[in-house]
C-alpha positions as CSV (number, residue, x, y, z in Angstrom):
1,M,126.2,68.1,143.5
2,A,125.9,66.5,140.1
3,A,122.3,67.8,139.9
4,Q,123.4,71.3,140.6
5,S,126.3,71.3,138.1
6,T,124.2,71.0,135.0
7,P,122.7,74.5,134.9
8,L,126.1,76.0,135.9
9,A,127.7,74.3,133.0
10,V,125.0,75.4,130.6
11,A,124.7,79.1,131.7
12,P,128.0,80.5,130.5
13,P,127.7,79.5,126.8
14,F,124.0,80.6,126.9
15,A,125.0,84.0,128.4
16,S,127.9,84.2,125.9
17,R,125.6,83.7,122.9
18,R,123.2,86.4,124.2
19,L,126.1,88.7,124.8
20,R,127.5,88.1,121.3
21,R,124.1,88.8,119.8
22,W,123.7,92.0,121.8
23,L,127.2,93.2,120.8
24,R,126.5,92.3,117.2
25,A,123.3,94.3,117.3
26,C,125.2,97.3,118.8
27,L,127.9,97.2,116.1
28,P,127.0,99.8,113.4
29,T,126.1,98.5,110.0
30,F,126.5,100.7,106.9
31,P,122.8,101.7,107.0
32,D,123.3,102.7,110.7
33,V,126.3,104.9,109.7
34,M,124.2,106.3,106.9
35,F,121.4,107.2,109.3
36,V,123.8,109.1,111.6
37,A,125.6,110.8,108.7
38,L,122.2,112.0,107.3
39,L,121.1,113.3,110.7
40,F,124.3,115.4,110.9
41,W,124.5,116.4,107.2
42,L,120.9,117.4,106.9
43,F,120.2,118.9,110.3
44,A,122.9,119.0,113.0
45,A,125.6,120.5,110.7
46,G,123.5,121.7,107.7
47,S,123.3,125.3,106.5
48,H,119.9,125.8,108.2
49,G,120.4,123.3,111.0
50,W,117.6,122.1,113.2
51,L,116.0,125.5,112.8
52,G,115.3,124.8,109.2
53,L,112.6,122.2,110.2
54,L,110.6,125.2,111.6
55,A,110.7,127.2,108.4
56,D,107.0,126.6,107.9
57,G,104.6,128.3,110.4
58,D,102.0,125.5,110.2
59,A,103.9,123.8,113.0
60,G,102.5,126.5,115.3
61,W,98.8,125.7,114.9
62,H,99.5,121.9,114.7
63,I,101.1,122.1,118.2
64,R,98.2,124.2,119.6
65,T,95.6,121.9,118.1
66,G,97.3,118.9,119.6
67,E,97.3,120.6,123.0
68,Y,93.6,121.4,122.7
69,I,92.9,117.7,122.1
70,L,95.0,116.6,125.0
71,D,93.4,119.2,127.3
72,H,89.8,118.7,126.3
73,G,89.8,115.0,125.4
74,K,88.1,115.6,122.0
75,I,88.9,116.5,118.5
76,P,87.8,120.1,117.6
77,A,84.7,120.2,115.3
78,V,84.8,123.9,114.7
79,D,87.5,126.5,114.1
80,L,89.6,127.5,117.1
81,F,91.9,130.2,115.7
82,S,90.2,132.8,113.4
83,F,87.9,135.8,113.7
84,S,87.0,135.6,110.0
85,K,85.2,132.2,110.4
86,P,84.7,131.7,114.1
87,G,82.8,128.6,115.1
88,E,82.5,127.3,111.5
89,P,83.0,123.5,110.9
90,W,86.6,122.6,110.6
91,F,88.3,119.3,109.6
92,A,91.2,118.7,111.9
93,W,92.1,115.8,109.7
94,E,95.7,115.5,110.9
95,W,94.7,115.3,114.5
96,G,96.9,112.2,115.3
97,A,100.0,114.1,114.2
98,D,98.9,117.1,116.1
99,V,98.7,115.1,119.3
100,I,102.1,113.6,118.7
101,F,103.6,117.0,118.1
102,A,101.9,118.4,121.2
103,L,103.3,115.6,123.4
104,L,106.8,116.1,121.9
105,F,106.7,119.8,122.6
106,R,105.4,119.4,126.1
107,G,107.9,116.7,126.8
108,G,111.1,118.4,125.4
109,G,110.3,121.7,123.8
110,F,111.5,122.4,120.3
111,K,114.6,120.3,120.9
112,L,112.6,117.1,121.1
113,Y,110.2,118.3,118.4
114,V,112.7,118.9,115.7
115,L,114.9,115.9,116.7
116,F,111.9,113.6,116.2
117,A,111.1,115.2,112.8
118,G,114.7,114.7,111.7
119,V,114.8,111.1,112.9
120,I,111.6,110.3,110.9
121,I,113.0,111.8,107.8
122,C,116.4,110.1,108.1
123,L,114.7,106.8,108.8
124,A,112.6,107.1,105.6
125,I,115.8,107.7,103.6
126,C,117.5,104.7,105.2
127,L,114.5,102.5,104.3
128,V,115.2,103.5,100.7
129,L,118.8,102.5,101.2
130,L,117.8,99.1,102.6
131,R,115.6,98.5,99.6
132,I,118.5,99.3,97.3
133,L,121.0,97.1,99.2
134,Q,118.5,94.2,99.4
135,D,118.3,94.2,95.6
136,G,122.0,93.4,95.5
137,V,123.0,96.8,94.3
138,N,126.7,97.8,94.7
139,L,127.5,99.8,97.8
140,F,128.9,102.8,95.9
141,V,125.9,103.0,93.5
142,A,123.5,102.7,96.5
143,L,125.3,105.5,98.3
144,A,125.2,107.8,95.3
145,V,121.5,107.3,94.6
146,T,120.6,107.5,98.3
147,A,122.5,110.8,98.6
148,L,120.7,112.2,95.6
149,T,117.4,111.1,97.1
150,A,118.1,112.7,100.4
151,G,119.2,115.9,98.8
152,G,116.3,116.1,96.3
153,A,113.7,115.3,99.0
154,S,115.0,118.2,101.1
155,V,112.7,120.6,99.3
156,H,110.0,119.4,101.8
157,Y,111.9,118.7,105.0
158,L,109.7,120.5,107.5
159,A,108.4,119.5,110.9
160,R,104.8,119.0,109.7
161,P,102.5,116.0,109.5
162,H,103.6,115.1,106.0
163,I,106.8,113.6,107.5
164,F,104.6,110.6,108.6
165,T,103.6,110.1,104.9
166,I,107.2,110.2,103.9
167,L,108.1,107.5,106.4
168,L,105.0,105.3,105.9
169,M,105.3,105.6,102.1
170,A,108.9,104.4,102.3
171,A,107.8,101.4,104.5
172,A,104.8,100.6,102.3
173,L,106.9,100.6,99.1
174,W,109.4,98.3,100.8
175,L,106.6,95.8,101.7
176,L,105.0,96.0,98.3
177,D,108.4,95.5,96.6
178,R,109.1,92.4,98.6
179,D,105.5,91.1,98.0
180,R,105.9,91.6,94.2
181,R,109.0,89.4,94.3
182,A,107.6,86.7,96.7
183,P,104.0,87.2,97.9
184,T,103.7,86.8,101.7
185,P,100.9,87.6,104.2
186,W,102.9,90.5,105.5
187,V,101.6,92.8,102.8
188,W,98.2,92.8,104.5
189,I,99.6,94.6,107.4
190,L,99.1,97.7,105.2
191,I,95.4,97.6,106.2
192,P,95.9,98.6,109.8
193,V,98.8,100.8,108.8
194,T,96.3,102.7,106.6
195,V,94.0,103.3,109.6
196,V,96.9,105.0,111.5
197,W,98.1,106.8,108.4
198,T,94.6,108.3,107.7
199,N,94.6,109.9,111.1
200,L,98.1,111.3,110.8
201,H,98.1,112.9,107.3
202,G,96.1,113.2,104.1
203,G,98.9,111.5,102.2
204,F,97.2,108.2,102.9
205,L,95.8,108.5,99.4
206,A,99.4,107.9,98.1
207,L,99.2,104.3,99.3
208,I,95.8,103.8,97.6
209,A,97.3,105.2,94.4
210,C,100.3,102.8,94.6
211,T,98.3,99.6,95.3
212,G,95.8,100.6,92.6
213,L,98.6,101.1,90.1
214,L,100.1,97.8,91.0
215,A,96.8,96.1,90.5
216,V,96.5,97.6,87.0
217,G,100.1,96.8,86.2
218,S,99.8,93.2,87.5
219,A,96.7,92.7,85.4
220,I,98.5,94.0,82.3
221,E,101.5,91.8,83.0
222,G,99.2,88.7,83.3
223,A,97.5,89.6,80.0
224,M,100.8,90.0,78.3
225,A,102.1,86.7,79.6
226,A,99.0,84.5,78.9
227,R,97.0,86.7,76.5
228,S,93.8,86.0,78.5
229,F,91.4,88.0,80.7
230,K,91.4,85.2,83.3
231,A,95.2,85.4,83.7
232,A,95.0,89.2,83.9
233,W,92.4,89.0,86.7
234,F,94.4,86.3,88.5
235,R,97.6,88.5,88.5
236,G,95.8,91.7,89.4
237,R,93.2,90.5,92.0
238,R,95.7,90.4,94.9
239,Y,96.5,94.1,94.7
240,A,92.9,95.0,93.7
241,L,91.7,93.4,97.0
242,L,94.5,95.1,98.9
243,T,93.5,98.4,97.4
244,A,89.8,97.9,98.3
245,A,90.7,96.8,101.8
246,C,93.0,99.8,102.4
247,G,90.4,102.1,100.9
248,A,87.8,100.8,103.3
249,A,90.3,101.2,106.2
250,T,90.5,104.9,105.4
251,L,86.9,105.3,106.6
252,A,88.2,104.7,110.2
253,N,88.5,108.4,111.0
254,P,86.5,110.9,113.0
255,Y,84.8,112.3,109.8
256,G,84.1,109.1,107.8
257,I,83.5,109.6,104.1
258,Q,83.3,113.4,104.6
259,L,87.1,113.4,105.0
260,H,87.6,112.0,101.5
261,V,85.2,114.5,100.0
262,H,87.0,117.3,101.8
263,V,90.5,116.1,100.7
264,A,89.3,115.6,97.1
265,R,88.0,119.2,97.0
266,Y,91.2,120.5,98.5
267,L,93.5,118.7,96.1
268,T,91.5,119.5,93.0
269,S,90.9,123.2,93.9
270,D,92.1,125.4,91.0
271,W,92.4,128.3,93.3
272,I,94.7,126.5,95.8
273,R,96.8,125.0,93.1
274,S,97.3,128.4,91.5
275,T,98.1,130.3,94.8
276,I,99.8,127.9,97.2
277,G,103.5,127.5,96.3
278,E,104.0,123.9,97.3
279,F,101.1,122.9,95.0
280,Q,102.7,124.4,92.0
281,S,105.3,123.0,89.6
282,P,108.9,123.0,90.9
283,S,111.4,125.7,89.8
284,F,114.6,124.0,88.5
285,R,117.0,126.4,90.1
286,A,118.0,125.4,93.6
287,E,120.6,122.7,94.1
288,N,118.2,120.2,95.7
289,V,115.7,120.6,92.9
290,M,118.6,119.8,90.4
291,Q,119.2,116.6,92.3
292,Y,115.6,115.7,91.9
293,E,115.9,116.6,88.2
294,A,118.8,114.1,87.8
295,L,116.7,111.3,89.4
296,L,113.7,112.4,87.4
297,V,115.5,111.8,84.1
298,A,117.1,108.6,85.4
299,G,113.7,107.4,86.7
300,L,112.1,107.9,83.3
301,L,114.9,105.9,81.7
302,A,114.4,103.2,84.3
303,A,110.7,103.1,83.6
304,G,111.5,102.3,80.0
305,S,113.8,99.5,81.0
306,L,111.1,98.1,83.4
307,L,108.5,98.1,80.5
308,A,111.0,96.2,78.4
309,Q,111.2,93.6,81.2
310,R,107.4,93.6,81.5
311,K,107.4,95.0,85.0
312,V,104.5,97.2,84.2
313,G,103.4,97.8,87.8
314,E,106.7,99.4,88.8
315,A,106.9,101.4,85.5
316,L,103.4,102.8,86.2
317,L,104.4,103.8,89.7
318,I,107.4,105.8,88.4
319,L,105.5,107.4,85.6
320,F,102.6,108.4,87.8
321,W,104.7,109.9,90.6
322,A,106.9,111.6,88.0
323,H,103.8,113.3,86.7
324,M,102.6,114.2,90.2
325,S,106.0,115.7,91.1
326,L,106.1,117.8,88.0
327,S,102.6,119.1,88.8
328,S,103.2,119.8,92.5
329,A,106.5,120.3,94.3
330,R,105.1,118.7,97.4
331,H,105.1,115.3,95.6
332,I,108.9,115.4,94.9
333,P,109.8,113.3,98.0
334,L,107.2,110.7,97.1
335,Y,108.5,110.4,93.5
336,L,112.0,109.9,94.8
337,L,111.0,107.2,97.3
338,V,109.3,105.3,94.4
339,A,112.0,105.8,91.7
340,A,115.3,105.6,93.6
341,P,115.6,101.8,94.0
342,W,114.9,101.2,90.4
343,V,117.3,103.9,89.3
344,A,119.9,102.3,91.5
345,A,119.1,98.8,90.0
346,E,119.5,100.2,86.5
347,A,122.7,102.0,87.4
348,N,124.0,98.8,88.9
349,R,123.7,97.0,85.6
350,Y,126.2,99.5,84.1
351,W,128.4,99.1,87.1
352,D,128.5,95.4,86.6
353,R,129.5,95.8,83.0
354,W,132.3,98.2,83.9
355,T,133.8,95.9,86.6
356,A,133.0,92.5,85.0
357,G,136.4,92.0,83.4
358,A,138.5,94.1,85.6
359,G,141.5,92.6,87.3
360,R,141.8,92.5,91.1
361,T,144.5,95.2,91.1
362,S,142.7,97.6,88.8
363,I,140.7,100.5,90.1
364,A,137.4,98.9,89.1
365,G,138.4,95.6,90.6
366,I,139.5,97.2,93.9
367,L,136.2,99.1,94.1
368,R,134.2,96.0,93.3
369,Q,136.0,94.1,96.1
370,V,135.7,96.9,98.6
371,A,132.0,97.2,97.9
372,A,131.5,93.4,98.3
373,D,133.4,93.3,101.6
374,V,131.5,96.2,103.1
375,S,128.1,95.1,101.8
376,A,128.3,91.7,103.5
377,G,125.8,91.6,106.3
378,Q,125.0,95.3,105.9
379,R,121.3,95.0,104.9
380,R,119.8,95.9,108.3
381,L,119.3,98.7,110.8
382,G,120.6,98.0,114.3
383,V,120.3,99.7,117.6
384,F,123.3,102.0,117.0
385,P,121.1,104.9,115.6
386,V,118.9,104.7,118.7
387,L,121.9,105.1,120.9
388,V,123.2,108.0,118.9
389,V,119.8,109.8,119.0
390,L,119.6,109.3,122.8
391,V,123.1,110.7,123.3
392,I,122.2,113.7,121.1
393,F,119.1,114.4,123.1
394,L,120.5,113.9,126.6
395,A,124.0,115.2,126.1
396,D,123.9,118.0,123.5
397,H,122.9,121.2,125.3
398,S,124.4,123.5,122.7
399,S,122.7,126.6,121.4
400,R,122.0,125.0,118.0
401,W,118.6,123.8,119.2
402,P,115.8,126.2,118.5
403,A,114.1,128.0,121.3
404,D,111.6,129.6,119.0
405,F,110.6,129.8,115.3
406,P,113.4,131.3,113.1
407,S,113.4,135.1,113.4
408,A,114.6,135.4,109.8
409,R,111.2,134.1,108.7
410,F,108.8,135.1,111.4
411,P,108.1,138.3,113.4
412,V,109.7,137.0,116.6
413,K,111.3,140.3,117.4
414,A,108.1,142.3,116.8
415,A,106.2,139.9,119.1
416,D,108.9,140.3,121.7
417,H,108.6,144.2,121.5
418,H,104.9,144.5,121.5
419,P,103.3,141.3,122.9
420,E,100.3,142.9,124.5
421,L,99.5,145.0,121.4
422,I,99.7,142.1,119.0
423,R,97.9,139.7,121.4
424,N,94.9,141.9,121.7
425,A,94.7,143.6,118.3
426,R,92.4,142.8,115.5
427,L,95.4,142.1,113.4
428,L,96.1,141.7,109.7
429,T,99.2,139.7,109.0
430,T,100.5,137.1,106.6
431,D,99.1,133.5,106.7
432,Q,102.5,132.1,107.8
433,W,103.0,134.8,110.4
434,A,99.5,134.1,111.7
435,D,100.6,130.5,112.2
436,Y,103.4,131.7,114.4
437,L,101.1,134.1,116.3
438,I,98.7,131.3,117.0
439,F,101.5,129.4,118.5
440,R,102.7,132.4,120.5
441,F,99.4,133.9,121.7
442,Y,96.6,131.3,121.5
443,P,94.0,131.3,123.0
444,H,94.1,135.1,123.5
445,H,94.7,136.0,119.9
446,R,92.5,135.3,116.8
447,V,93.7,135.6,113.2
448,F,92.3,136.7,109.9
449,V,93.8,133.8,107.9
450,D,96.5,131.3,108.6
451,G,98.1,128.3,106.8
452,R,94.8,126.3,106.7
453,S,94.1,127.2,103.1
454,D,91.6,124.3,102.8
455,F,89.5,126.0,105.6
456,Y,89.4,129.6,104.4
457,G,88.8,128.8,100.7
458,R,88.7,131.1,97.8
459,E,86.5,133.9,99.2
460,I,88.5,134.9,102.2
461,G,91.7,133.8,100.5
462,Q,91.2,136.2,97.6
463,Q,90.4,139.1,100.1
464,Y,93.7,138.3,101.8
465,L,95.5,138.5,98.4
466,D,93.8,141.8,97.6
467,L,95.0,143.3,100.9
468,W,98.5,142.0,100.4
469,S,98.7,143.7,97.0
470,A,96.9,146.8,98.1
471,R,94.3,146.5,95.3
472,H,91.6,149.1,94.7
473,N,89.3,147.6,97.4
474,W,91.9,147.4,100.2
475,Q,90.3,150.2,102.2
476,H,86.9,148.6,102.0
477,L,88.3,145.3,103.3
478,I,90.1,147.1,106.2
479,E,86.8,148.6,107.3
480,K,84.9,145.4,106.6
481,W,87.1,143.4,109.0
482,A,87.7,146.3,111.4
483,F,91.5,145.8,111.5
484,N,93.1,148.1,114.0
485,A,96.7,146.8,113.5
486,V,98.7,145.5,110.6
487,L,101.9,143.4,111.0
488,I,103.4,142.6,107.6
489,P,106.7,142.3,105.8
490,V,108.3,145.6,104.9
491,D,108.3,144.7,101.2
492,W,104.5,144.1,101.0
493,P,102.8,146.6,98.6
494,L,100.3,147.4,101.4
495,A,103.2,148.5,103.7
496,S,104.1,151.3,101.3
497,V,100.5,152.4,101.0
498,L,99.9,152.5,104.7
499,K,102.9,154.7,105.3
500,R,101.1,157.4,103.3
501,E,97.9,157.1,105.2
502,S,97.4,159.6,108.0
503,Q,95.3,157.3,110.1
504,W,98.0,154.7,110.3
505,R,101.2,155.1,112.2
506,V,104.3,152.9,112.5
507,V,105.1,151.6,116.0
508,Y,107.7,149.1,115.1
509,D,110.0,148.6,112.1
510,D,113.1,146.3,112.1
511,Q,113.5,146.3,108.3
512,F,112.0,142.9,108.2
513,A,108.6,143.3,109.9
514,I,106.6,146.5,110.2
515,L,103.8,147.1,112.6
516,F,101.1,149.7,112.0
517,V,98.2,150.8,114.3
518,R,95.2,152.9,113.6
519,H,95.4,156.1,115.7
520,H,92.6,158.3,114.4
521,Q,90.1,156.6,116.8
522,G,92.5,156.1,119.6
523,I,93.0,152.5,118.4
524,A,90.0,150.2,118.4
525,G,87.2,152.7,119.0
526,G,88.8,154.9,121.7
527,R,90.4,152.0,123.7
528,D,94.0,151.0,123.8
529,V,94.7,147.7,122.0
530,A,96.1,146.2,125.2
531,A,92.7,146.6,126.8
532,L,91.0,144.4,124.3
533,R,90.1,140.8,125.1
534,W,88.9,138.2,122.6
535,P,85.6,136.3,123.3
536,Q,85.8,132.5,123.4
537,T,85.2,130.6,120.2
538,P,81.5,129.6,119.9
539,N,80.7,126.0,120.9
540,E,84.3,125.6,122.2
541,N,85.9,126.2,125.5
542,P,89.6,127.1,125.0
């Protein structure tokens, strides 16, 4: 009996400790609560809700590309979607994200798709909050800066592959920040992360830029401290080696070095930067851009303070990404991820000065004590957000979840009214609407242009703009591409012109989208549009 009593006596305390640890992990921390609050504030209860994540049509062709990869077991090497460049080489450089999106859509429709995107975005913002809290910043300052970051970054909250760059950038900055304070081997995990990142989104170059800037900054710091080249090299070599290793890791993609050449041409194209809205400088009018503006000014001030503290690497990061965000609105979220923790640290210095001599019963003293009480043990994410997300997905069956792309931005109603006509027509439509039609009608429908501006380039892109504006050569382009139907917004200049043309007639008009067909030749050379069928793409088997 004595031999059997020992494990019985030990088991209850052991089980009790395990239970206490589990219960402690389930209790929500402040970052947990912030995650849930962001999920509801930005998406579940926001002005645009979950549907706002589908405001960009690129999601359509990303899903269909991912499904192609899943169905055929290979990454497409030529174009799948157009009649303007059929069978031409195409870089499906975000193929990893496409596969994930296709799996999500097949597994849970748009509900799971947008929920996943929202979770990724909120997780990235919470990583910023954790960085701020782990720097010892007051809870109220951390909350204010995090809220501004979440609001400012919302200029680019879309269910597209760039959400992976937002998340991985936040995680990489957290690792680099910890390594700058106390170097550990953990920073080298960024090398395999880079391999994954490269196959998810072209934003992997952001990591190379960050590690390269830290290498330069560290070298400058070493030179300033010891006034010698040897010291500069010693301080900078760690991040120089990391930059080289991560750079080499980016070659692990289906296209090798050709991917880098393609991305470089894409990012430096004057035509793309002058015609694609997200590549242009931000317009400081909307509320979320004003939040970014506040953190932009605060970030530049923080950069000056960092330079005074001889933290050159961090200052270079802020200045570089501030410049990039002013040059292209798509870089605003990346600037905010970089600058927010340092803005919070600088603001915390003023907070400490304000509350330093305050009595315990004063407003400042009470706020200081409340922040200290709440901040204790609040520098982690637990399992509570996971439980909330599972409950949302499994229990929320409300109509707030999107069943299709938003009809306020895409010709959903027109496609519902005339599916056969649109599916089989040689159609001129907008690049964003073409993305939606790819989602809706692929593989039976081919488009003139879509959201893949890097694929179509200047030549076809300019013809598309000429048609949009009804320039002097619009009729020549209509004949050149043999369009027999046009589905465009009612406010396009071309819509007004076609209404005056006898060979075109309106078959649908809902004051948002208008659909024209050519009728002088019985539509498409004497045949009804519904009788047309598209050939398969050369060298592919859709």
